[in-house]
N, C-alpha and C positions, 0 to 999 in steps of 0.2 A: 599376536592376536590373529585369529582366522579372518579371512576376507569378509565372510558373512557377519561375523561379530563386529568387525570394524565398521562395516556399512551401517549396522544398527547403532553403533556409538555415534557415527557421523550424523545419522538422521536425528538422533536425540539431541546432539549439540546444535545442529542447525535449526531444529524445532524450537529450542530455547532462544536462539537468536531471533527467530520470527516472533516468538511470544513476547520477548522484551521489546522488540520493535513496536508492536501494537500496544504494549503497556504504555510506552512513552507517547505514542500517538494519541491514544484515547483518554489518557489521564485527565487532560484538560476539559473533557466533556463533563466530568463529574464536578468540575470546579466553576462551571458557567455562572451559577448563582452568586457565590462569593466574589468572583471576579467582577461581575456586573455591579455588585454593591460597592466593593472597595475601590475600583478604578472608574466608576461611573460610566459603564459601557452600555450601549444599546444591544438588542438582540441581533441586529444586523452586524454590528462589530464583533459580537461573539461568533457569528457564523464566519466572518472573515478570518478569525484566528484559526478556525479549522482549515480554511482554504489556504492559509499561509503555509501549512505543512503540505497540503496536497499539491499546490502549484509547484513548489520547489521539488517535491518528490517526483512529480510528473516530468518536469523539464529536465531533471538530472538523471532520471532512470535510463533513458536511451543512451546518452554518451557514456555513462558509467557501465551500462550493460556491454557496450562495445569494448570498453577498456577491459572488462573482465574476460571477454572472449579472446582478446588479443594477448593478455599478459596473465597476471596472478589474480585469480578470483579471490583467493584467500586474503591477499593484501587489501583488495577493494572492500571486502566484507568487514575486516577488522578496522580499517580506517573509518568506514561508515559508522560502526558502533561507537568509536571514540567521538566522532563529530556529533552524533545524536545525544550522547551523554553530556557533552559540553552544552549543547543547546537546551537540554532539560534543566541543567543546573542554572543556566542564565535565565530561564523562564521564572525561576523563583526569585530572581533579583530584579525583575521588571518593575518599572514605576509608571507605566502608562500603556496605551494601546500600541503605540509605535514600537517601543522596545520589546514588548511581548510578541508582537508580530514578527520581528526580526529573529527573536530566539526560536520561535516555532518554525520559521523557515529553515533554520539550521538543523532542527530535528528532522525535518523533511528531507534535507540533503543527505544526512547520514542514513536515514531509512532507505532512500533510493539506492545508495551504494551497497547496502546489505541485501536488499530484497531480491533483485534479479540474479545475483551471483549465487545466493543460497538456494534459490529455487532450482537453478540450473544444475548445481552440484547434486541435489537430491535426485533429480531426473537421471543423472549419469550413474549414480550409485544403484538405482533401482529401475532397470529397463524392463520392458515387456509387461507380463501379466501382473506383476506386483506394483507397478508404477502408481496406479490410482490409489491403492491403499497407503503406499508410502507418502504420496502427496496429501492424502487425507490426514495422516499423522502430522506431517509438516504444517499443513494449513490449519490444523487444530490450534497451532500457536496463534493464528490470527483470531480465531473465535475465543479461545481461552485468554489470550493476552489482552484482547479488546475489553472483555468484561472484567478481567483481573485488574487492568489499569483503572477502570472506573471504580471498582470495589476498593482497592488500596488507596487511591487518591481521596476518595470520599471519606474513608475512615481516618486517614492522616489529617485531612482538613478539619474534621470534627474535633480532633485531639489537639492539633498543634497549629492549624492554619494552612492556607494554600501555599504559602511560600516554602514552608518546611516540607510539604508534600512533594513539590517539584525537586527540592534539593535531595531528598532521600531517594527518590526514584532515579535520579541521575547517576548515582554511585555505582550500581552493579555492572554497568556496561564496560567499565574500564578493565575489570577482571575477565569478563567474557571475551574481550578482544584478544587477550593473551592466549586463551585456549584455542581460539579460531586460528591463530597463527601457526599452531602446531598440528593442524588438521591436514591430512594427506588429500590432495586433489585427485579424484579417481581417474582423470584423463590427462592431467598435466602436472604430475608430481614435481615439486620443486624443493630445493633444500630448505629445511626449517630454519628460520631466522627471526630476528627482531622485527618490530613494526617498521623501524627506520629502514632496515635492509629490504624489507618487502616493498615499501614504498619506492625505494630506489630501483627495485626490480621492474616496476611499471613506469619508471621515468618520472615519478612525481614525489616531491617533498611537500610538506604542509604549505610552505610559502608558494611554491610553483602551482600547487593545486588551486589555491585561492586566486592566484593571478590568472590562471587558465580560465577560470569560471567567473572572474570579476565582473564582466559586463552583465551576465545573467543575474548575478547577485545584486549588483547595483540597480538593475531594473526592478527587481523585486522590492528592494528597500525604498526606491523612489516612488514606486507604485503604491506601496503601503502608506508612505507619508502623504502622498497625494489623496489617497482614499480617505485617510483619517481627517485631513483638512476639509475635504469636500463634504464628508459626513457631518462634521461639526458645523459647517456653514449652512448647508442646505437641508440637514435633517436625515433621519434614518430612512424615510420613505423615498428619498431621491436615489436614482440609479447611477448618478454620476460617479460615485465612489467605485462601484463595480467596473464601470467602463474605464476609469483611470487606471485601476490596478491591472486589468487585463491588457490594456494598451501598453503600459510601461513594461510589464513582464514580457510581452511579445517583442517590443523593441529591444529589450535586453538580450533576449535569445537571438534575435536577428543580428545584433551587433556582435554577439559571441561567435556566431557562425562565420561572420565576415572576418573576424580576427583570426579564427582558425584557418580559414581558406588563405588569407594573406600570408600567414606564417608558412603555410605549406608551399606556396609559390616562391617565397623568398629562399626557401631551403632547397629548391629544385636543382640548382646548379651544383650543390655540394652536399650530398647526403650519404649517410652510412646506414647501417641496419637500424639504428635507433631512430633516424629521421624518417624512416618509412612507416612509422606507426600511424601517422595521420592518414596516409594513403590507404593503408590496410583498413583503418577504421571506416573511412568513407566507403571503401569497397564492401566491407561487411554490412554497413548501413544500407547501401543500395540493394545488396542481396536480400537483406531482411525485409525491406519494404516490397521488393519484387516478389518474395515468397508470400507475404501477406496478401498483396493485391492479386496474386495468381492462385491463391488457395481459397476456394469458396467457404470451406469450413471456418477459416480464420476470420473472414469478413463477418459471418454471422456471430462468431464468438466475440469479436471486437465490439460490434454495435450492441449486441445483447449485454455484453459485460459492462459497457458504459452505463446502461440503464440500471443494471443490477447494482453497480457501484453507487450510482445516484441514490437508489432506494435504500440499500442495506447500510451503507456508511452514514447516510442521513439519519436512519433510524437509530443507529448506535450513538450518534452525536447528540440527538435531541431528546431521546427517550428519558434520560435522567432528569433533565429540566422539565419535561412534560409531566413526569410522575410527581415531581416536587410540587408543581403548580396545580395539577388536576386532582391529585389525591391528598394534597395538604400535608405531605411528609417533609421531614427535614432532609438535607442533602445526605447525611449519614444513613438515615433510614432508607431513602430511595436507592442509594448505591449499594447498600447491603442486600436489599431485596433483589435488585436486578443482578448484582454480581454473583451471588450464590446460585441463583437460578440459571444464569448464563453459563457459569462454569460447568455445571452438570449437563444442561441441555446442549450447550455449544460443543462440548467435547464429544458427547454421545452422537449428536447429529453429524458432525464432521467425520468421525470415524465410521459411522454407519453408512454414510454416503459413499465413502471411498471403498469400503468392503463390498457394498451392494453393487456398485458399478463394476468392480473387478469380477464379481461372481456372475453377473448377468452378461458380461462381455463374452464369456465362453459360448453363449448361445446367440446373442445379438451384438454384432460389431459396434453398433451405435449406442450401446447401453449407457455410456458415460454422458452423452448428450441427453438421453431420456431421463436419467436420474436428475440431471441439472434442471430440466424443465419441470419435472414433478415436484422438485423442492419448492418452486415458487407457485405453481398451480395450487398446491395444497397449503403452503405456508402464508402466502400474501393475503388471501381473504381472512385467514385466522388472525393475522396481525391487524388488519383493518377493524375487525370485531373487537380486538383487544383494546384498541385506542378509543373505543366508545365507552369502555367500562369506567366506573368511578368507585368501584368496590374493591379494596385491596384483597379481600378474601377470594374473590373470583379472578382478580388480575394475575396473581402469582401462578396458579396451575395452568392458566391459559397461556401465560408467557413461556412456561416450560415447553408446552407443545409447539407454539409458534416458532420459538427460537431453535428447537430441535429440527423442525422441517426446513427452516430458512438457512441453516448452516450445512445441509447435506450436499450442497452444490460445490463446496470449496475444492475438495480433492478431484472429483470428476472433471470439472471445467478446466482446471490447471493442467491435468494430465492430457486432456484433449489437445491442448496447444502443442505439447511435446510429441504427441502421436503423429502430427502432420508436419513437423518442422525438422529439417536436417540438423543433426546434433551440433555441427560446427558453429551454427549461428543461433543456437537455442537461447543463450543469455540475451543476445541482441533483440530477438523477437519478443522475449518476455519484457525487455525494457520498452520496446515499442508498444506492447499491450498495456503496460502500466501507464505509460505516457498518455495513451489515448483514453483509457477508461477513466482516469482521474481528471484529466482536463475536461472531458466531455461529461463526466459523471459527478462525483462528489465535490469537486471544486466549485461547481455551480450549486449543488444541493445545499451546502452549509449556509452560504449567505442568502440564497433565495428563500429558504424556509425562515431564516431569521428576519428578513425584510417583510415577508408575508405575515410573520408573527407580529411584528411591530404594527402592521396595518389591520390585520383581521383577527389576531389571536393565535397562539400556538396550537390550541385545541382544534382549529380548522386547518391550519397550514400543514400539519404533520401528516394528514391523509394523502398528500401528494406522494409520499415516499413508498408505501406498499404498492400503490398503483404502478409506479415506475418500475419497481422490482418485478412485478408480475408480467408487464409488457416485455421486459428484458429476457425473462425466462422463456417466454413464448418465441421470441426472436431466435434464441439459441437453438430451438427445436428445428429451425430451418437447416441447420448444419447436418442433420441426420441423413439427408439425401445425398450429400457429397462426401461424407466422412470416409467411406471405404476406398474410394478412388484417391482421395488426398493422402491417406495412409500409404497406399501402394506407391504413389509418386515420391513420397519421402523415403521409403525403403529403397526405391531404385536410385535415388540421388545418393543415399548412403553407400550402396553397393558400388556405384560408379566412382565415388570418391576414394574407396578403399582399393579399387582395382588398379 
């Protein structure tokens, strides 16, 4: 197969990975109403189920991104797909808030493993002028997968119930992981092998992977149980559940870091090439944060991206429930209406944004930043108007227009990160980006909107989301001033590394 054709195949396969990742992530949002009914949950608890994914995804993205940069990105991606598939199946077997929270956390861990590595591989396959369009195609998996997950889960729930919906959605990932293992890494080609061999290549088996991350996972489980207990005791309006979850998750992460450092010190006297992985990981991690803090473009992208994540992922999470309540539709009707519109508008918007950014970049170097900001300056006010409507006949066409505009940013914003980052630590920086935007963004948005809904009503609480997305888009515009200098710095770093 010719290199250009193989790159196209790789882009297609990795786009499917991204699509399925967001199918598994967003499916639960279509099931909020039946979950609330059958498991006796509050809106605040529903929001925490979204945060279970996001917190684990965020905390795991950075170390797994480092692991992908050091060893086999292919193995990390495939392993992540298997983990999220198991988590989705277990979601269908949940019998209460606690068990469902843990299952969704597993889905987040698997998604983190796949996301950073897949994004980095696409960037390596398509460098230069075609990168934003390739990223647009890849990120179309985000938009399409997000609405497809809502659509499929909603229809399956109407026919067979929410448990069957989770079980069915968990199956395809196992086959997809096998295809990823046969993918050629464009910068680090490795012999094709089984998942077991690939995991051995990065120094991890399933058991050792769980042991390595046990403190972080235990912190999430303990935090989830503590949040559930406090919510039951003091009610949905109390903020003690949120404080408990964040505190326990933070302690788990701190404990995990301490364990890793201790193991590294114990091995200092007698180490071989395999023992140097932790040192290399720490070095790459320090370099990644140094690059972020020393690159003004990334500072604007990180802060703006967090607010965009707060608004956009919050809209995706709560809109199906909002439509069900505000327009009086069934879950199946609401998810079908939103899913079909989102598939068309989301795909068109993401691809248009990537194509437009690449086309304009020939004339304006900061075009990718400009397209990102325009996406929200035009789309966020339209989304706010959309949320005030109670007429389904008007809601649908306006939703098409708003979703088209609000998805144009996906390719350009991601491409901007790789434009200003040395290729060697690209996956690590993306991991840092995902960690920051989700911890500071949608991990807060999901439960916050839920708790505000319990107190003031969802029809009022949801307006917070397009406002946050608009502010985020305006903050990203600040990167335009520094983009050209930061791209030149990254190019000089690459030239220095190759010489």
